[in-house]
C-alpha positions in Angstrom: 0.9 -34.4 19.7 0.8 -31.8 16.9 1.3 -28.2 18.1 -1.7 -26.0 17.4 -1.2 -22.8 15.5 -1.7 -19.6 17.4 -5.2 -17.9 16.6 -3.3 -14.7 15.6 -1.3 -16.6 13.0 -4.5 -18.2 11.7 -6.1 -14.8 11.3 -3.0 -13.4 9.6 -3.0 -16.4 7.1 -6.7 -15.9 6.4 -6.0 -12.2 5.7 -3.1 -13.0 3.4 -5.1 -15.6 1.4 -8.3 -13.4 1.1 -6.3 -10.3 0.1 -4.3 -12.2 -2.6 -7.5 -13.9 -3.9 -9.3 -10.5 -4.2 -6.1 -9.0 -5.8 -6.1 -11.9 -8.4 -9.8 -11.4 -9.0 -9.2 -7.7 -9.9 -6.3 -8.7 -12.1 -8.3 -11.3 -14.0 -11.5 -9.3 -14.2 -9.6 -6.1 -15.2 -11.4 -5.5 -18.5 -14.8 -6.2 -17.0 -14.2 -3.7 -14.2 -13.3 -0.8 -16.6 -16.9 0.8 -16.4 -16.5 0.8 -12.6 -13.1 2.5 -13.0 -14.5 5.2 -15.3 -17.4 6.0 -13.0 -15.4 6.0 -9.9 -12.7 8.2 -11.3 -15.2 10.7 -12.7 -16.8 10.8 -9.2 -13.6 11.3 -7.3 -12.4 14.0 -9.8 -15.7 15.9 -9.6 -15.9 15.5 -5.8 -12.2 16.3 -5.2 -11.8 19.2 -7.7 -12.3 22.0 -5.1 -9.7 20.2 -2.9 -7.2 19.4 -5.7 -4.2 21.1 -4.1 -4.8 19.3 -0.8 -5.0 15.9 -2.6 -2.0 16.7 -4.7 -0.1 17.3 -1.4 -1.4 14.1 0.1 -0.3 12.3 -3.1 3.2 13.6 -2.4 3.2 11.7 0.9 3.3 8.5 -1.1 5.7 9.7 -3.8 9.2 8.5 -4.8 10.5 11.8 -3.4 8.9 11.4 0.1 8.8 7.7 0.8 12.6 7.1 0.6 13.1 9.8 3.3 10.5 8.2 5.6 12.0 4.8 4.9 15.5 6.0 6.0 14.0 7.8 9.0 12.0 4.8 10.2 14.8 2.2 9.6 17.2 4.6 11.2 15.0 5.0 14.3 14.6 1.3 14.7 18.4 0.8 14.4 19.0 3.6 16.9 16.6 1.9 19.4 18.6 -1.3 19.0 15.7 -3.0 17.2 18.0 -4.3 14.5 15.9 -7.2 13.6 12.8 -5.0 13.1 14.8 -2.5 11.0 15.9 -5.3 8.6 12.4 -6.8 8.5 10.9 -3.3 7.7 13.5 -2.7 5.0 13.0 -6.0 3.4 9.2 -5.7 3.5 9.1 -2.2 2.0 11.7 -2.8 -0.7 10.2 -6.2 -1.7 6.7 -4.7 -1.9 8.0 -1.8 -4.1 9.8 -4.3 -6.4 6.8 -6.6 -6.8 4.4 -3.7 -7.5 6.7 -2.4 -10.2 7.3 -5.8 -11.7 3.5 -6.3 -12.0 3.2 -2.9 -13.5 5.8 -3.7 -16.2 4.1 -7.1 -16.9 0.6 -5.7 -17.2 1.6 -2.4 -18.8 -2.0 -1.1 -18.6 -2.5 2.6 -19.4 -3.1 5.3 -16.9 -6.1 7.7 -17.0 -3.7 10.5 -18.0 0.0 10.9 -18.7 2.0 11.0 -15.5 5.5 12.6 -15.7 8.5 10.7 -14.2 6.5 7.5 -13.6 6.5 3.9 -15.0 4.0 3.6 -17.9 2.1 0.8 -16.2 -0.7 1.7 -13.8 -1.7 -1.6 -12.1 -1.3 -1.8 -9.1 -0.8 1.7 -7.6 2.6 1.9 -5.8 1.2 5.0 -4.0 -1.5 2.8 -2.5 0.8 -0.1 -1.7 4.2 0.9 -0.5 3.4 3.8 1.8 0.7 1.5 3.4 3.4 -1.1 4.1 5.9 1.4 5.3 3.7 3.5 7.6 1.8 0.6 9.2 4.8 -1.6 9.9 6.8 1.4 11.2 4.0 2.1 13.6 3.8 -1.5 14.7 7.6 -1.9 15.2 8.3 1.6 16.7 5.5 2.1 19.1 5.4 -0.1 22.3 1.8 0.4 23.3 -0.4 0.3 20.2 -3.5 2.5 20.5 -6.5 2.2 18.3 -6.9 5.9 17.3 -3.3 6.4 16.0 -3.4 3.2 14.1 -6.7 4.1 12.5 -5.2 7.5 11.6 -2.3 5.9 9.9 -4.6 3.5 8.0 -6.8 6.4 6.9 -3.8 8.4 5.7 -2.7 5.4 3.6 -6.2 5.1 2.2 -6.4 8.9 1.5 -3.0 8.7 -0.4 -4.7 6.0 -2.6 -7.8 8.2 -3.1 -5.6 11.2 -4.0 -4.3 9.3 -7.0 -7.8 9.2 -8.4 -8.5 12.8 -7.6 -5.4 13.8 -9.5 -6.3 11.4 -12.3 -3.1 9.3 -12.0 -4.7 5.9 -11.2 -7.9 4.0 -11.7 -10.0 2.7 -8.8 -8.9 -0.9 -9.5 -5.2 0.2 -9.3 -5.8 1.7 -5.9 -7.8 -1.3 -4.6 -5.2 -3.8 -5.9 -2.4 -1.7 -4.2 -4.2 -1.7 -0.9 -4.9 -5.5 -1.1 -1.3 -6.2 -1.9 -0.2 -4.0 1.0 -2.6 -5.8 3.4 -1.2 -9.2 2.2 2.4 -7.9 2.6 1.8 -6.5 6.1 0.1 -9.7 7.3 2.8 -11.9 5.7 5.5 -9.8 7.3 3.9 -10.1 10.7 3.6 -13.9 10.3 7.2 -14.3 9.4 8.7 -11.7 11.7 7.7 -13.7 14.9 10.4 -16.0 16.2 
């Protein structure tokens, strides 16, 4: 008799597939979505202008200066707790996500809303929206024994606000952020699928 797949795994597979299909749709429809990008970015800059310094700080929490520190901290904590397997899985998930995001950026090479110092020229997808999402969510899942709804929602909201901050500071388009989040969701779900023995 054929072994039935666990319902959790079925849900994770659905999430991976739906996320990647939506990501591909944004990628293919990129030119048609430019009016949406322009309108959304105008809105976020106007709305966020009084809070620019706050969003600039939030953007820092997803930067190449902060994420490596958090990466080392979380992997180190997992290793110290003798969760060697989880530490390796987290490391592979975060590094592979960062690499694939930047490969896609180099291939598409679409322009940013404004010039951003010390960054790759490509804008799609947003690494700020993708990699911190993968790092923070998986670190929470692997480090915390009893998962609670409120802390989890808080981490998800932080990851989303990091993405929004990139539009407030005019460094990314809405479609870049959405694509980054979708890629992160696919990556997290895929990691959870393959991390189970």
